[in-house]
C-alpha positions as CSV (number, residue, x, y, z in Angstrom):
1,M,194.6,-89.6,29.3
2,K,193.1,-91.6,27.0
3,R,189.4,-91.4,28.6
4,L,190.0,-87.5,28.5
5,T,190.1,-87.5,24.9
6,W,187.3,-89.3,24.2
7,L,185.2,-87.5,26.8
8,G,186.3,-84.4,25.1
9,L,185.9,-85.6,21.7
10,F,182.5,-86.5,22.8
11,V,182.0,-83.0,24.4
12,V,183.4,-81.7,20.7
13,L,181.0,-83.4,19.1
14,S,177.7,-82.7,21.3
15,M,178.1,-79.2,21.0
16,V,177.8,-79.8,17.0
17,L,175.3,-81.7,17.0
18,A,173.7,-79.5,19.5
19,A,174.8,-76.7,16.4
20,C,173.6,-78.2,13.8
21,S,170.0,-79.7,15.4
22,T,169.7,-75.8,16.0
23,A,170.4,-74.5,12.3
24,A,167.6,-76.9,10.9
25,E,164.6,-76.8,13.0
26,P,162.7,-74.0,11.2
27,T,162.1,-70.0,12.8
28,A,158.3,-68.5,13.3
29,T,158.4,-65.5,10.1
30,P,155.2,-62.9,11.1
31,V,152.6,-63.1,8.7
32,P,151.7,-60.2,7.2
33,E,148.3,-58.2,7.7
34,P,146.1,-58.4,4.4
35,V,146.0,-55.0,2.5
36,E,143.7,-53.8,0.0
37,A,144.4,-53.3,-3.7
38,P,145.7,-49.7,-4.0
39,T,143.0,-47.4,-5.9
40,E,143.6,-44.4,-8.7
41,A,144.0,-40.9,-7.2
42,P,140.3,-39.1,-6.8
43,M,140.4,-36.5,-9.9
44,A,139.2,-32.8,-8.9
45,E,135.9,-32.8,-9.9
46,A,135.4,-30.2,-13.1
47,N,134.1,-26.6,-13.0
48,S,131.2,-25.8,-15.1
49,I,131.4,-23.1,-18.3
50,V,130.0,-20.6,-15.8
51,D,132.5,-21.4,-13.1
52,I,135.2,-21.3,-15.1
53,A,134.3,-17.6,-16.8
54,V,133.5,-16.4,-13.2
55,E,137.6,-17.6,-12.0
56,D,139.0,-16.7,-14.8
57,G,139.0,-12.7,-14.3
58,R,139.0,-11.9,-17.8
59,F,135.3,-12.6,-18.6
60,S,133.2,-10.2,-15.5
61,T,131.9,-8.3,-18.1
62,L,130.7,-11.6,-19.8
63,V,129.2,-13.0,-16.8
64,A,127.8,-10.0,-15.7
65,A,125.6,-10.0,-19.2
66,V,125.0,-14.0,-18.4
67,Q,123.6,-13.5,-15.1
68,A,121.5,-10.5,-16.1
69,A,119.9,-12.4,-19.2
70,G,119.0,-15.7,-16.6
71,L,121.1,-18.4,-18.6
72,V,123.4,-18.8,-15.7
73,E,121.5,-21.9,-14.7
74,T,121.4,-23.5,-18.5
75,L,125.6,-22.8,-18.9
76,S,126.0,-24.7,-15.4
77,G,124.0,-27.4,-16.6
78,E,124.4,-30.6,-18.0
79,G,124.5,-30.0,-21.5
80,Q,127.3,-29.9,-23.4
81,F,127.9,-26.6,-25.3
82,T,130.5,-25.0,-27.3
83,V,131.2,-21.1,-26.3
84,F,132.8,-18.9,-28.2
85,A,134.0,-16.1,-25.2
86,P,134.7,-12.8,-25.3
87,T,136.6,-11.0,-23.4
88,D,136.4,-7.8,-21.4
89,D,138.2,-6.0,-23.9
90,A,136.4,-7.0,-26.4
91,F,132.7,-5.7,-25.0
92,A,135.0,-2.3,-24.0
93,A,135.1,-1.8,-27.6
94,L,132.0,-1.4,-28.3
95,P,130.5,1.6,-28.8
96,E,129.8,4.0,-26.2
97,G,126.5,3.0,-23.9
98,T,125.9,-0.2,-26.3
99,V,126.4,-2.6,-22.9
100,E,124.7,-0.4,-20.9
101,S,121.4,-0.3,-23.8
102,L,121.8,-4.7,-23.9
103,L,121.6,-4.4,-20.6
104,E,118.2,-2.9,-20.5
105,D,116.8,-5.6,-22.8
106,P,118.4,-8.7,-21.0
107,E,115.0,-11.0,-22.5
108,G,115.2,-9.8,-26.2
109,A,118.4,-8.1,-27.6
110,L,121.2,-9.3,-24.9
111,S,119.9,-13.2,-24.2
112,D,119.9,-12.9,-28.2
113,I,124.0,-12.1,-28.6
114,L,125.0,-14.2,-25.6
115,L,122.9,-17.3,-27.4
116,Y,125.0,-16.4,-30.8
117,H,127.9,-17.2,-28.9
118,V,127.3,-20.7,-28.2
119,A,126.4,-23.7,-30.2
120,E,125.2,-27.0,-28.8
121,G,128.1,-30.1,-28.5
122,A,131.7,-29.6,-27.3
123,V,133.4,-28.7,-30.9
124,P,137.1,-29.1,-30.1
125,A,139.7,-26.6,-31.9
126,A,140.5,-29.1,-34.4
127,T,137.1,-29.4,-35.4
128,V,136.0,-25.8,-35.4
129,V,139.2,-24.8,-38.6
130,T,137.5,-27.9,-40.7
131,L,134.3,-26.0,-40.6
132,D,132.7,-22.6,-42.6
133,S,129.8,-22.4,-40.2
134,V,128.4,-23.3,-37.2
135,T,124.5,-23.1,-36.3
136,T,124.0,-21.3,-32.5
137,V,121.3,-21.6,-30.0
138,Q,120.1,-18.5,-30.8
139,G,119.3,-20.4,-34.6
140,E,121.6,-17.9,-37.2
141,P,124.8,-19.0,-38.0
142,V,128.2,-17.8,-37.3
143,S,131.0,-18.0,-40.3
144,I,134.6,-19.7,-39.7
145,K,137.4,-18.9,-41.7
146,I,141.1,-19.7,-41.4
147,V,143.4,-16.3,-42.1
148,D,146.8,-16.7,-41.5
149,G,146.8,-19.8,-39.7
150,G,144.3,-18.1,-37.2
151,V,140.2,-18.5,-36.8
152,V,138.2,-16.0,-37.3
153,L,134.3,-15.6,-36.8
154,N,132.0,-13.9,-38.9
155,D,134.6,-11.3,-40.4
156,S,135.6,-9.7,-37.9
157,A,136.7,-11.8,-34.6
158,K,140.0,-13.8,-33.9
159,V,139.6,-17.0,-31.5
160,I,142.5,-16.1,-29.2
161,I,142.8,-18.9,-26.9
162,T,141.1,-22.3,-27.7
163,D,139.9,-25.8,-25.8
164,I,139.3,-24.7,-22.4
165,E,137.5,-27.6,-21.4
166,A,134.7,-27.4,-18.8
167,S,132.6,-30.0,-17.2
168,N,129.8,-29.6,-19.7
169,G,131.4,-28.2,-23.0
170,I,134.5,-25.9,-24.3
171,I,135.5,-22.7,-24.1
172,H,137.0,-20.9,-26.9
173,V,137.7,-16.9,-26.5
174,I,137.6,-14.4,-28.9
175,D,138.6,-11.1,-29.1
176,A,135.5,-9.1,-30.0
177,V,131.8,-9.5,-30.1
178,I,130.0,-11.1,-32.3
179,L,125.8,-9.6,-34.0
180,P,123.8,-12.4,-35.4
181,P,123.2,-11.0,-39.0
182,S,119.8,-10.0,-38.7
183,M,121.1,-7.4,-35.9
184,A,124.0,-6.5,-37.9
185,E,122.4,-5.3,-40.4
186,A,119.9,-3.3,-38.9
187,A,122.4,-1.6,-36.8
188,S,124.3,-0.6,-40.0
189,E,120.7,0.8,-41.2
190,D,120.5,2.1,-37.8
191,A,124.2,3.5,-38.3
192,M,123.5,4.8,-42.1
193,A,120.2,7.0,-41.1
194,E,122.0,8.1,-38.0
195,D,125.1,9.6,-40.3
196,E,122.3,10.7,-43.2
197,M,120.7,12.4,-40.5
198,M,124.0,13.9,-38.6
199,D,124.6,15.5,-42.8
200,A,120.9,16.4,-43.4
201,K,120.6,20.2,-42.8
202,S,117.6,22.2,-40.7
203,I,115.0,23.2,-42.3
204,A,116.2,26.4,-41.2
205,E,119.6,25.9,-43.0
206,I,118.1,24.2,-46.3
207,A,115.7,27.5,-46.6
208,V,118.9,29.9,-46.1
209,E,120.7,28.2,-49.0
210,D,118.0,28.3,-51.0
211,G,117.7,31.5,-52.7
212,R,114.2,31.1,-53.4
213,F,112.9,31.8,-49.5
214,T,114.9,35.0,-48.8
215,T,111.6,36.8,-47.3
216,L,110.5,33.9,-45.4
217,V,114.3,33.7,-43.6
218,A,114.0,37.2,-42.7
219,A,110.3,36.4,-41.6
220,L,111.2,33.8,-39.7
221,D,114.4,35.8,-38.5
222,A,112.9,38.6,-37.6
223,A,110.4,36.5,-35.5
224,G,112.6,34.5,-33.6
225,L,111.6,31.2,-34.8
226,V,115.6,30.6,-37.2
227,E,116.7,28.7,-33.8
228,T,113.5,26.7,-33.1
229,L,113.8,25.3,-37.2
230,A,116.8,24.8,-36.8
231,G,116.7,22.5,-33.6
232,E,115.5,19.2,-32.7
233,G,112.0,18.7,-32.9
234,E,110.1,17.0,-35.8
235,F,108.9,19.4,-38.5
236,T,106.9,19.7,-41.5
237,V,106.9,22.9,-43.4
238,F,104.9,24.7,-45.8
239,A,107.5,26.8,-47.5
240,P,106.1,29.8,-49.4
241,T,108.6,31.2,-52.0
242,D,109.6,34.7,-52.3
243,D,107.1,34.7,-55.1
244,A,104.0,33.7,-53.1
245,F,105.4,36.6,-50.7
246,A,105.6,39.1,-53.3
247,A,102.0,38.0,-54.1
248,L,100.8,39.5,-51.8
249,P,98.9,42.7,-51.2
250,E,101.2,45.6,-51.7
251,G,102.1,46.9,-47.8
252,T,101.8,43.3,-46.5
253,V,105.3,41.8,-45.8
254,D,106.0,45.5,-44.6
255,S,103.3,45.1,-42.2
256,L,103.9,41.4,-40.8
257,L,107.5,42.4,-40.2
258,A,106.0,45.9,-38.0
259,D,104.2,43.1,-35.9
260,P,106.9,39.7,-35.4
261,N,105.5,38.2,-32.1
262,G,101.8,38.6,-33.2
263,A,100.5,38.6,-36.6
264,L,104.3,37.6,-38.4
265,T,104.5,35.0,-35.6
266,D,100.9,33.7,-36.1
267,V,101.1,33.4,-40.0
268,L,105.0,31.4,-39.8
269,L,103.2,29.3,-37.2
270,Y,100.5,28.4,-39.5
271,H,102.5,27.3,-42.0
272,V,104.4,24.2,-39.5
273,A,102.7,21.0,-38.6
274,E,104.2,18.9,-36.1
275,G,106.2,16.0,-36.5
276,V,107.2,14.8,-40.0
277,V,104.4,14.2,-43.2
278,P,105.4,13.0,-46.6
279,A,103.3,14.0,-49.1
280,E,102.3,10.5,-49.3
281,T,100.4,10.9,-46.1
282,V,99.2,15.3,-47.5
283,V,97.4,13.4,-50.4
284,T,95.4,11.0,-47.3
285,L,94.5,14.5,-45.7
286,E,91.1,16.5,-45.4
287,S,93.3,19.0,-43.0
288,A,96.2,19.3,-40.7
289,I,96.6,21.2,-37.5
290,T,99.0,23.8,-37.4
291,I,101.6,25.0,-34.7
292,Q,99.6,28.0,-34.8
293,G,96.3,25.7,-33.3
294,E,94.4,26.3,-36.5
295,P,94.1,24.1,-39.6
296,V,95.0,23.7,-43.2
297,S,92.1,22.4,-45.4
298,I,94.0,20.1,-47.7
299,Q,92.5,18.9,-51.4
300,V,93.9,16.9,-53.8
301,V,92.7,19.3,-57.2
302,D,93.4,17.4,-60.9
303,G,96.5,15.6,-58.9
304,D,97.9,18.9,-56.9
305,V,97.9,19.4,-53.3
306,V,96.0,22.4,-52.5
307,L,96.1,24.0,-49.0
308,N,92.6,26.2,-48.3
309,D,91.6,26.2,-51.9
310,S,94.7,29.2,-52.8
311,A,97.9,27.9,-52.5
312,K,99.2,24.8,-54.4
313,V,102.1,22.4,-53.3
314,I,104.7,23.0,-56.2
315,I,107.7,20.5,-55.0
316,T,107.4,18.5,-52.2
317,D,109.3,16.2,-49.2
318,I,112.7,18.6,-49.4
319,E,113.9,16.5,-46.5
320,A,115.9,18.2,-43.3
321,S,117.6,16.4,-40.8
322,N,114.4,18.5,-38.6
323,G,111.8,17.4,-40.6
324,V,110.5,18.3,-44.3
325,I,109.4,21.2,-46.6
326,H,107.0,21.0,-49.0
327,V,106.8,23.9,-51.0
328,I,104.3,26.3,-52.1
329,D,103.3,29.0,-54.4
330,A,101.1,31.7,-52.1
331,V,101.4,32.5,-48.4
332,I,98.4,30.9,-46.4
333,L,97.0,33.2,-43.5
334,P,95.1,31.3,-40.5
335,P,91.1,31.7,-40.8
336,S,90.6,33.8,-38.0
337,M,92.9,36.1,-39.6
338,V,91.2,36.4,-42.7
339,A,87.9,36.3,-41.2
340,E,89.1,40.1,-39.6
341,A,91.0,40.6,-42.7
342,E,87.8,40.8,-44.3
343,S,85.7,42.1,-41.8
344,E,88.2,45.5,-42.0
345,E,87.5,44.8,-46.3
346,M,83.8,45.2,-44.9
347,M,84.0,48.3,-43.6
348,A,86.6,49.8,-46.3
349,S,83.8,49.2,-48.5
350,T,81.7,51.9,-47.0
351,K,84.2,53.9,-49.8
352,S,83.7,53.9,-53.0
353,I,86.4,52.8,-56.6
354,A,86.9,56.7,-56.6
355,E,87.6,57.3,-52.6
356,I,89.8,53.9,-52.9
357,A,92.0,54.7,-55.8
358,V,92.2,58.6,-54.4
359,E,93.3,57.5,-50.7
360,D,95.7,54.5,-52.3
361,G,98.7,56.5,-53.3
362,R,99.4,54.1,-56.6
363,F,96.6,55.3,-58.1
364,T,97.6,59.5,-58.8
365,T,97.8,59.2,-62.8
366,L,94.4,57.6,-63.3
367,V,92.8,59.5,-60.7
368,A,93.8,62.7,-62.8
369,A,92.4,61.2,-65.7
370,L,89.4,60.8,-63.9
371,E,88.5,63.7,-63.0
372,A,89.9,65.1,-66.4
373,A,87.4,63.1,-67.9
374,G,84.7,63.4,-65.8
375,L,84.3,60.2,-64.5
376,V,84.8,60.2,-60.7
377,E,81.4,60.9,-59.8
378,T,80.7,57.7,-62.3
379,L,82.9,55.4,-60.1
380,S,82.0,57.3,-57.1
381,G,77.9,56.6,-57.2
382,E,75.9,52.9,-56.9
383,G,76.5,51.0,-60.0
384,E,78.4,48.4,-59.7
385,F,81.8,48.2,-61.5
386,T,85.4,45.8,-61.3
387,V,87.7,48.2,-62.4
388,F,91.5,47.1,-63.8
389,A,93.6,50.0,-62.2
390,P,96.7,50.6,-63.9
391,V,99.7,51.7,-61.4
392,D,101.4,55.3,-61.6
393,E,104.4,53.6,-62.9
394,A,102.0,51.3,-65.1
395,F,101.3,55.1,-66.7
396,A,104.9,56.2,-66.5
397,A,105.7,53.3,-69.0
398,L,103.5,54.7,-72.0
399,P,105.6,56.5,-74.5
400,E,106.3,60.1,-73.9
401,G,103.7,62.0,-74.3
402,T,100.9,59.8,-74.1
403,V,99.6,60.6,-71.5
404,E,99.5,64.1,-71.9
405,A,98.0,63.5,-75.7
406,L,95.4,61.7,-74.0
407,L,94.8,64.7,-71.5
408,Q,94.2,66.8,-73.9
409,D,91.6,64.8,-75.8
410,P,89.6,64.1,-72.2
411,D,85.9,63.8,-73.5
412,G,87.1,61.4,-76.5
413,A,90.5,59.5,-76.5
414,L,90.8,59.4,-72.5
415,T,87.5,58.7,-71.7
416,N,88.0,55.7,-74.5
417,V,90.7,54.4,-73.1
418,L,89.4,54.3,-69.0
419,L,86.8,53.0,-69.7
420,Y,88.7,50.2,-71.5
421,H,89.2,49.4,-68.1
422,V,85.9,49.1,-66.7
423,V,83.5,46.1,-66.6
424,S,79.9,46.2,-65.8
425,G,79.1,44.2,-62.2
426,T,81.4,43.2,-59.2
427,V,83.9,40.5,-61.2
428,K,86.3,38.9,-58.5
429,A,89.2,37.1,-59.0
430,E,87.9,33.8,-58.7
431,D,85.0,34.3,-61.3
432,V,88.3,36.5,-63.4
433,V,89.8,33.3,-63.9
434,G,87.6,31.5,-65.0
435,L,86.8,33.9,-68.2
436,E,88.6,33.9,-71.8
437,A,87.1,37.6,-72.0
438,A,85.3,39.9,-70.6
439,P,82.7,43.2,-71.9
440,T,84.3,46.7,-71.4
441,L,82.0,49.7,-70.6
442,Q,84.2,51.2,-73.6
443,G,82.5,48.6,-75.4
444,Q,85.3,46.0,-77.1
445,N,85.9,43.2,-74.6
446,I,89.2,42.3,-72.9
447,T,91.0,38.9,-73.3
448,I,92.1,37.6,-70.3
449,A,94.7,34.0,-69.7
450,V,95.6,32.3,-67.0
451,D,99.4,31.1,-67.1
452,G,100.7,27.5,-65.6
453,D,101.8,29.9,-62.4
454,G,98.6,31.1,-61.5
455,Q,99.2,34.4,-63.0
456,V,96.1,36.3,-65.0
457,F,96.8,38.2,-67.5
458,L,94.8,41.0,-69.7
459,N,95.1,41.0,-73.7
460,G,98.1,38.3,-73.2
461,T,101.0,40.8,-72.0
462,V,99.0,43.1,-68.7
463,K,99.4,41.3,-65.8
464,V,96.6,41.8,-62.6
465,I,99.1,42.2,-59.4
466,I,96.6,42.4,-56.9
467,T,92.9,41.0,-56.5
468,D,89.5,42.0,-54.9
469,I,90.3,45.4,-53.6
470,V,86.3,45.4,-52.4
471,A,84.9,48.6,-52.6
472,S,81.1,50.3,-52.1
473,N,80.1,50.1,-55.8
474,G,82.4,47.3,-56.7
475,V,85.6,45.5,-56.7
476,V,89.2,46.5,-58.3
477,H,92.0,44.7,-59.2
478,V,95.6,46.1,-59.8
479,I,97.3,46.0,-62.9
480,D,101.2,46.6,-64.4
481,A,100.6,48.6,-67.7
482,V,98.3,50.4,-69.4
483,L,95.2,48.8,-71.5
484,L,94.7,50.4,-74.7
485,P,91.3,49.7,-76.9
486,A,92.2,48.3,-80.4
487,S,91.6,51.6,-82.4
């Protein structure tokens, strides 16, 4: 029994020792495989300024402009830039046709404008607000102001989004396109000039409203030229005044108006040159080709511009929307028309002074007086005479009874008065104006004076209204009053 007890105790002890032995023996622990130290997560590669503009969607016009100007590579490159980027709405706010016009000049105006929106280096908003201006790649500065807490460029474009970072710089979004100062000034001048042109009246409108060109306007209307001189062409018009037309021989205007598509049109177009020729250019010319096709001669005489040796320019540089007007004091005729008139005059000169007076119709009283005094044969003969011929109205203006009294003394007072209107020899108008007096067949002189307007007066008050009616035996100058000898 005791032996069994020890045996049991031994077994228990053996089991305990075995258990202790098992617990004390270390177990094998798996060794982890070596792991590389973790690295930072890779960053997405930043886009260039151009990439951002393309992907954004608000800068399609800007992108198209950059592509047209060949600046894509520049703004995609490694340089650091600050771009003030106008939105599509900013470009759309430009005057109609501006973008299309710029795209037609990609290497000129378009490139200048685009580079004016770019500055070198990355300039964040925090720095922009400290500046008064920044110089652009285009070369001219952009002014910077803080207005109500916002950044305004050139007093016109507001920065609406800032600090869009790109791989090669930074973008600030603006709400308007900005122009280089030089270009803005030119655009302003062009706009002012265009406004002035819009406000200016056409040549035809000026002539109508002026009041000194009623005959010219009537002639233009009759010839169907009003629309031409109110149109878009550029013209220089030498415009004769009403007095200039009135100085033409009686019946001339009526004769021209009777042939509106022929002689009238030729005369009117002979007063018009193509293009705008200001006075400062006119004085440098010897002639100008007219729309009628023939030239007008130009001379400067005593500081005055004279056309065709006869018409003086009295007012210059009246500007119109479609040209310029220079006012002249006489109607000028195409050389071909003058030659034709001279030919007709030569034919007319086969008639004597007396015959011309009889046929004209304006000298019935003078003809009656010549017949009464027995002078018709004299003024029909071979001698050369210059006659200052009073019209019927001139005799009618004499005191009542004067003509009757003269007719009652045909060989005395009447002959004296008539011969006081006759000068020996042919003295044309161009010679008359160079004289101070001329001796008459009556024996006394008549005085001659030329006023500031080029009008010729005899004895101080009698005006020569028509000159150089050529006859076979001399020349006739028409006067508006009867000349009376001193006695």
